[in-house]
C-alpha positions as CSV (number, residue, x, y, z in Angstrom):
1,X,-55.5,248.8,78.0
2,X,-54.8,249.1,74.2
3,X,-56.2,245.6,73.6
4,X,-59.5,246.5,75.4
5,X,-59.9,249.6,73.3
6,X,-59.3,247.6,70.1
7,X,-61.9,245.0,71.2
8,X,-64.4,247.7,71.9
9,X,-63.8,249.4,68.5
10,X,-64.2,246.1,66.7
11,X,-67.4,245.4,68.5
12,X,-68.8,248.8,67.7
13,X,-67.8,248.4,64.0
14,X,-69.4,245.0,63.8
15,X,-72.7,246.2,65.3
16,X,-72.7,249.2,62.9
17,X,-72.1,246.9,59.9
18,X,-74.8,244.5,60.9
19,X,-77.4,247.3,60.9
20,X,-76.2,248.5,57.4
21,X,-76.2,244.9,56.2
22,X,-79.8,244.3,57.1
23,X,-80.9,247.5,55.3
24,X,-78.9,246.6,52.2
25,X,-80.3,243.0,52.1
26,X,-83.9,244.3,52.6
27,X,-83.4,246.8,49.7
28,X,-81.8,244.2,47.5
29,X,-84.5,241.6,48.2
30,X,-87.5,243.8,48.2
31,X,-87.0,246.8,47.9
32,X,-86.7,247.1,51.7
33,X,-88.7,250.3,51.7
34,X,-92.3,250.4,50.5
35,X,-92.5,252.2,47.2
36,X,-95.7,250.5,46.0
37,X,-99.0,252.4,45.7
38,X,-102.0,251.7,47.9
39,X,-103.8,250.3,44.9
40,X,-101.0,247.9,44.2
41,X,-101.0,246.8,47.8
42,X,-104.7,246.2,47.7
43,X,-104.4,244.2,44.5
44,X,-101.6,242.0,46.0
45,X,-103.8,241.3,49.0
46,X,-106.8,240.4,46.9
47,X,-104.6,238.1,44.7
48,X,-103.1,236.5,47.8
49,X,-106.6,235.8,49.1
50,X,-107.7,234.3,45.7
51,X,-104.6,232.1,45.5
52,X,-104.9,230.7,49.0
53,X,-107.3,228.1,47.6
54,X,-104.6,226.6,45.2
55,X,-103.7,223.0,46.2
56,X,-100.3,222.9,47.9
57,X,-97.8,220.1,47.8
58,X,-97.8,217.7,50.7
59,X,-94.4,218.8,51.9
60,X,-95.1,222.4,52.8
61,X,-91.6,223.1,54.1
62,X,-90.6,226.3,52.2
63,X,-87.1,225.0,51.3
64,X,-88.3,221.6,50.0
65,X,-87.9,220.8,46.3
66,X,-91.6,220.2,45.9
67,X,-92.5,223.6,47.4
68,X,-90.0,225.4,45.3
69,X,-91.3,223.7,42.1
70,X,-94.9,224.5,43.1
71,X,-94.0,228.1,43.7
72,X,-92.2,228.5,40.4
73,X,-94.6,226.4,38.2
74,X,-98.0,227.1,39.9
75,X,-98.1,230.0,42.3
76,X,-95.9,232.6,40.6
77,X,-97.6,232.4,37.2
78,X,-101.0,232.5,38.8
79,X,-100.0,235.6,40.8
80,X,-98.6,237.3,37.8
81,X,-101.8,236.6,35.9
82,X,-104.0,237.9,38.8
83,X,-101.9,241.1,39.0
84,X,-102.3,241.6,35.2
85,X,-106.1,241.2,35.5
86,X,-106.0,243.9,38.2
87,X,-103.9,246.3,36.0
88,X,-100.4,245.8,37.4
């Protein structure tokens, strides 16, 4: 009986931690909650639409070396420049 209670408590503890973990990860990566203004959101969407026409590498798998190099050398600088033009 004591073993079943321990297993149940461990299960509840793990489920609770997994919910907290997801929130912490989203905050760390994001932030997880939306603090940006409507104007900034609109500017990001407009920049995204502008940058869709950039030529992509042949290997479009997001984890591939070519894609990571393209993101860091082409897309990210172009996005920063676009956001600067829009005032952000």
